[in-house]
C-alpha positions as CSV (number, residue, x, y, z in Angstrom):
1,X,0.0,0.0,0.0
2,X,1.5,3.4,-0.9
3,X,0.6,7.0,-0.4
4,X,-0.8,8.5,-3.6
5,X,-1.4,12.2,-4.3
6,X,-1.4,14.8,-7.0
7,X,1.8,16.5,-5.8
8,X,4.9,14.4,-5.8
9,X,6.2,15.2,-2.3
10,X,9.0,13.0,-0.9
11,X,6.4,10.9,0.9
12,X,4.6,10.1,-2.4
13,X,4.9,6.4,-3.2
14,X,6.5,5.4,0.1
15,X,5.0,2.3,1.6
16,X,2.8,2.6,4.8
17,X,2.9,-1.1,5.6
18,X,6.6,-1.8,5.9
19,X,10.0,-0.3,7.1
20,X,11.9,1.7,4.5
21,X,15.2,3.6,4.5
22,X,15.2,7.1,3.1
23,X,18.3,8.5,1.4
24,X,19.1,11.7,-0.5
25,X,17.7,14.3,1.9
26,X,18.4,15.3,5.5
27,X,15.9,14.8,8.3
28,X,15.6,18.6,8.8
29,X,14.8,19.0,5.1
30,X,12.2,16.3,5.3
31,X,10.6,17.9,8.4
32,X,10.6,21.4,6.9
33,X,9.0,20.3,3.7
34,X,6.2,18.6,5.7
35,X,5.4,21.9,7.5
36,X,2.6,22.7,6.9
37,X,1.5,19.1,6.3
38,X,0.4,18.9,2.7
39,X,-3.2,17.7,2.1
40,X,-2.1,14.5,0.2
41,X,0.5,13.4,2.9
42,X,-0.2,11.0,5.7
43,X,0.1,12.3,9.3
44,X,3.9,12.4,9.5
45,X,5.6,12.3,12.9
46,X,9.3,12.2,13.5
47,X,11.0,10.5,16.4
48,X,14.7,11.2,17.1
49,X,16.3,8.1,18.5
50,X,18.5,8.6,21.6
51,X,21.4,6.4,22.2
52,X,20.4,5.8,25.8
53,X,16.9,4.6,24.7
54,X,18.4,2.3,22.0
55,X,20.2,-0.1,24.3
56,X,17.4,-2.6,24.0
57,X,14.7,-3.0,21.3
58,X,12.0,-3.3,23.9
59,X,13.2,-0.2,25.7
60,X,13.2,1.8,22.4
61,X,9.7,0.6,21.6
62,X,8.5,1.7,25.1
63,X,9.9,5.2,24.6
64,X,8.4,5.6,21.2
65,X,5.0,4.4,22.3
66,X,5.0,6.7,25.3
67,X,5.8,9.6,23.1
68,X,3.0,8.7,20.6
69,X,0.5,8.3,23.4
70,X,1.4,11.7,24.9
71,X,1.0,13.3,21.5
72,X,-2.4,11.6,21.1
73,X,-3.5,12.9,24.5
74,X,-2.2,16.4,23.7
75,X,-4.2,16.3,20.4
76,X,-7.5,15.2,21.9
77,X,-9.3,18.4,21.0
78,X,-8.4,17.7,17.3
79,X,-9.6,14.1,17.1
80,X,-12.5,14.4,19.5
81,X,-14.7,17.3,18.3
82,X,-16.7,17.6,21.6
83,X,-13.6,17.7,23.8
84,X,-13.2,21.5,24.0
85,X,-16.7,21.8,25.5
86,X,-16.3,19.1,28.1
87,X,-12.6,19.2,29.1
88,X,-12.0,19.5,32.8
89,X,-10.7,17.6,35.8
90,X,-14.0,17.0,37.6
91,X,-15.5,13.5,37.8
92,X,-18.5,14.7,35.6
93,X,-16.2,16.1,32.9
94,X,-14.0,13.1,32.9
95,X,-17.0,10.9,32.4
96,X,-18.3,13.1,29.6
97,X,-14.9,12.9,27.9
98,X,-15.0,9.1,28.1
99,X,-18.6,8.9,26.8
100,X,-17.8,11.2,23.9
101,X,-14.8,9.0,22.9
102,X,-16.9,5.8,23.2
103,X,-19.5,7.4,20.8
104,X,-16.6,8.3,18.4
105,X,-15.4,4.7,18.5
106,X,-18.9,3.3,17.7
107,X,-18.7,4.9,14.2
108,X,-15.0,4.6,13.5
109,X,-12.1,2.1,13.7
110,X,-11.0,3.5,17.1
111,X,-10.9,1.0,20.0
112,X,-13.5,2.3,22.4
113,X,-11.9,1.5,25.8
114,X,-8.5,2.9,24.7
115,X,-9.7,6.2,23.2
116,X,-11.9,6.6,26.2
117,X,-8.8,6.3,28.4
118,X,-7.0,8.8,26.2
119,X,-9.9,11.3,26.4
120,X,-10.1,10.9,30.2
121,X,-6.4,11.5,30.5
122,X,-6.6,14.6,28.4
123,X,-9.4,15.9,30.5
124,X,-7.9,15.1,33.9
125,X,-4.2,15.6,33.2
126,X,-3.5,12.2,34.6
127,X,-1.6,9.6,32.6
128,X,-3.3,6.6,31.0
129,X,-3.3,3.5,33.1
130,X,-0.8,1.7,30.9
131,X,-1.1,-1.6,32.7
132,X,-4.8,-1.7,31.5
133,X,-3.7,-2.0,27.8
134,X,-1.2,-4.0,25.9
135,X,1.6,-2.1,24.2
136,X,0.2,-3.3,20.9
137,X,-3.2,-1.6,21.7
138,X,-1.4,1.6,22.8
139,X,0.7,2.0,19.7
140,X,-2.1,1.2,17.3
141,X,-4.6,3.4,19.2
142,X,-2.2,6.3,19.5
143,X,-1.3,6.2,15.8
144,X,-4.9,6.1,14.8
145,X,-5.7,9.1,17.0
146,X,-2.8,11.1,15.6
147,X,-3.9,10.3,12.0
148,X,-7.5,11.5,12.9
149,X,-6.1,14.7,14.5
150,X,-4.7,15.6,11.2
151,X,-7.7,14.5,9.3
152,X,-5.9,11.6,7.7
153,X,-6.6,7.9,7.3
154,X,-3.2,6.8,8.4
155,X,0.1,8.0,9.9
156,X,3.7,7.5,9.1
157,X,6.6,7.4,11.6
158,X,10.0,8.8,10.6
159,X,12.7,7.4,12.9
160,X,15.7,9.7,12.9
161,X,18.6,7.3,13.6
162,X,21.9,9.0,14.6
163,X,25.4,7.5,14.0
164,X,26.6,5.4,16.8
165,X,23.5,3.5,17.8
166,X,23.1,-0.3,17.4
167,X,21.6,-0.8,14.0
168,X,20.2,-4.3,14.9
169,X,18.4,-3.0,18.0
170,X,16.8,-0.1,16.1
171,X,15.9,-2.4,13.2
172,X,14.1,-4.8,15.5
173,X,12.2,-2.0,17.1
174,X,11.3,-0.5,13.8
175,X,9.9,-3.8,12.5
176,X,7.8,-4.2,15.7
177,X,6.4,-0.7,15.5
178,X,5.5,-1.0,11.8
179,X,3.8,-4.4,12.3
180,X,1.8,-3.3,15.4
181,X,0.9,0.3,14.7
182,X,-0.5,0.1,11.1
183,X,2.0,3.0,10.3
184,X,4.7,3.1,7.7
185,X,8.1,3.4,9.5
186,X,10.6,5.3,7.5
187,X,14.2,5.5,8.6
188,X,16.6,8.5,8.1
189,X,19.7,9.9,9.7
190,X,23.3,8.8,9.5
191,X,22.7,5.6,11.5
192,X,20.0,4.3,9.1
193,X,22.6,3.7,6.4
194,X,23.8,0.6,8.3
195,X,20.3,-0.9,8.6
196,X,20.7,-3.1,5.5
197,X,17.7,-5.5,6.1
198,X,15.4,-2.8,4.7
199,X,15.0,-1.5,1.2
200,X,16.1,2.1,0.5
201,X,14.4,4.7,-1.5
202,X,15.8,8.0,-2.8
203,X,13.8,11.0,-1.8
204,X,14.2,14.7,-2.5
205,X,13.4,17.8,-0.4
206,X,14.6,21.4,-0.6
207,X,17.6,22.1,1.7
208,X,16.8,24.1,4.8
209,X,18.4,27.5,4.9
210,X,20.8,28.2,7.8
211,X,18.9,29.6,10.8
212,X,15.5,28.1,10.0
213,X,14.0,26.3,13.0
214,X,12.2,23.1,12.0
215,X,9.8,21.1,14.1
216,X,12.8,18.8,14.8
217,X,14.5,21.8,16.4
218,X,11.5,22.9,18.4
219,X,10.2,19.5,19.7
220,X,12.0,16.4,20.8
221,X,12.0,13.5,20.8
222,X,8.7,13.4,19.0
223,X,8.2,16.1,16.4
224,X,5.3,16.8,14.0
225,X,4.0,19.8,12.2
226,X,1.2,22.0,13.7
227,X,-2.3,21.6,12.4
228,X,-3.4,24.7,10.5
229,X,-5.9,26.7,12.5
230,X,-4.8,25.3,15.9
231,X,-2.0,25.8,18.5
232,X,0.6,23.1,18.3
233,X,-0.5,20.4,20.6
234,X,3.0,20.0,22.0
235,X,3.5,23.8,22.7
236,X,2.3,24.9,26.1
237,X,2.9,28.6,25.3
238,X,0.8,28.4,22.1
239,X,-2.0,26.7,24.0
240,X,-1.7,29.1,26.9
241,X,-2.0,32.2,24.6
242,X,-4.9,30.6,22.7
243,X,-6.9,30.1,26.0
244,X,-6.1,33.7,27.1
245,X,-7.2,35.1,23.7
246,X,-10.4,33.1,23.6
247,X,-11.7,35.1,26.6
248,X,-11.9,38.3,24.6
249,X,-14.3,39.2,21.8
250,X,-11.9,41.5,20.1
251,X,-9.5,38.6,19.5
252,X,-11.9,36.9,17.0
253,X,-10.8,36.5,13.5
254,X,-7.4,35.2,14.4
255,X,-5.8,32.1,12.8
256,X,-3.3,29.8,14.5
257,X,-0.3,28.2,12.6
258,X,-1.1,29.6,9.2
259,X,1.2,29.5,6.2
260,X,2.1,32.9,4.5
261,X,3.7,33.4,1.1
262,X,4.8,36.9,0.4
263,X,5.4,36.5,-3.3
264,X,4.9,33.9,-6.0
265,X,8.6,32.9,-5.9
266,X,9.1,33.2,-2.1
267,X,9.2,30.2,0.2
268,X,6.1,29.9,2.4
269,X,6.5,29.9,6.1
270,X,4.2,29.3,9.1
271,X,3.4,32.0,11.7
272,X,2.0,31.2,15.2
273,X,-1.0,33.6,15.2
274,X,-2.3,35.8,12.4
275,X,-5.0,38.4,12.1
276,X,-5.2,38.4,8.3
277,X,-7.3,41.5,7.7
278,X,-5.4,43.6,10.3
279,X,-2.1,42.1,9.1
280,X,-0.9,41.5,12.7
281,X,1.3,38.5,13.4
282,X,2.3,37.1,16.8
283,X,5.3,34.8,17.1
284,X,6.2,32.9,20.3
285,X,10.0,32.2,20.5
286,X,11.6,29.3,22.3
287,X,15.2,29.1,23.4
288,X,16.4,28.2,19.9
289,X,15.6,31.8,18.8
290,X,18.4,33.1,21.1
291,X,21.1,31.7,18.9
292,X,22.9,34.5,17.0
293,X,22.2,32.9,13.6
294,X,18.5,32.3,14.3
295,X,18.1,35.8,15.8
296,X,19.5,37.3,12.6
297,X,17.2,35.1,10.5
298,X,14.2,36.2,12.5
299,X,15.0,39.8,11.9
300,X,15.3,39.2,8.1
301,X,11.9,37.5,8.1
302,X,10.4,40.3,10.2
303,X,11.7,42.9,7.8
304,X,10.2,41.1,4.9
305,X,6.8,40.9,6.6
306,X,6.9,44.6,7.6
307,X,7.7,45.7,4.0
308,X,4.5,43.8,3.0
309,X,2.5,45.7,5.6
310,X,2.5,43.3,8.5
311,X,3.1,44.2,12.2
312,X,5.1,41.5,14.0
313,X,4.9,41.0,17.7
314,X,7.4,38.6,19.4
315,X,7.1,37.1,22.8
316,X,9.3,34.5,24.5
317,X,7.9,31.2,25.9
318,X,8.5,32.5,29.4
319,X,6.7,35.8,28.8
320,X,3.5,34.0,27.6
321,X,3.6,31.3,30.4
322,X,4.5,33.7,33.2
323,X,2.2,36.7,32.3
324,X,-0.2,35.8,29.5
325,X,-2.4,38.8,30.2
326,X,0.4,41.2,29.5
327,X,1.0,39.6,26.1
328,X,-2.8,39.8,25.5
329,X,-2.9,43.5,26.3
330,X,0.0,44.2,23.9
331,X,-1.7,42.2,21.2
332,X,-5.1,44.0,21.8
333,X,-3.5,47.4,21.4
334,X,-1.8,46.4,18.1
335,X,-5.0,44.8,16.7
336,X,-7.2,47.7,17.8
337,X,-4.8,50.3,16.3
338,X,-4.8,48.5,13.0
339,X,-8.6,48.3,13.0
340,X,-9.1,52.0,13.8
341,X,-6.9,52.9,10.9
342,X,-8.7,50.6,8.4
343,X,-7.0,48.5,5.8
344,X,-3.2,48.7,6.7
345,X,-2.1,47.9,3.1
């Protein structure tokens, strides 16, 4: 079974029912070209293998499954439509979350007891009772939830294998994950070249310019692109700001994680929050933005946006988490000023 689509992205034609080695493009290039996730692609997630986790195949499987499960819980509002209206830690709300997940499973391929447990965990903030489910159930259920969160029928796991890890251990784990998750498992990174038991496929993706922060740089060990229109499920600052903005009527009309292209020949990029009519952009910067090269790249991008009429507001993760109201007040002033002046173009 292969991924088919009109556009020939690097994922096009790759199998989703067996392990495959990818060659010809770096993992950062693969990640950047999948952000935003193209409509014809599967739900692509990346996992960067750590040498400490790759000492045993079973240990590596456990770490990957834990990460997939956490991502599925974080994404509950995206695969369970009723979740935003019932999320909460009370007993009543937890039961409502479970009931909603069971109804979802009745009409889909989801396994009811497991997605109910995921929904309850997302509502309460408590971890899933892992002993209640086999690891096979957890990996298949998490993969299915992540695919649904992206509106896809299936997911694909890209294992980033660094040099120096035991190729046999990672190969065994990759085979188990593929067989039990219903996901394609695609291998990349320097260490994958020694995993000869799997066929290799040449793929192409545009090189990533110096200073560009990919999802691999922002999120580890599991990385995946944001879902257009929503805060990134793995970004607490993005979710914190979204909750703060939702309380204010003036903040309507905003879009989260939207792609912008400034010209026909320019490379599109994703911004954290956008008021399209007012041309106001909000970016939330993690620690990676402090590096001199990344800081310079941000300034270049900001200058390009400003010459096209956008106002760019930048906040650090700490500023949003520690004092979200101050960030909201600054954004409100900018949006209100643009609205009072009419079309800013």
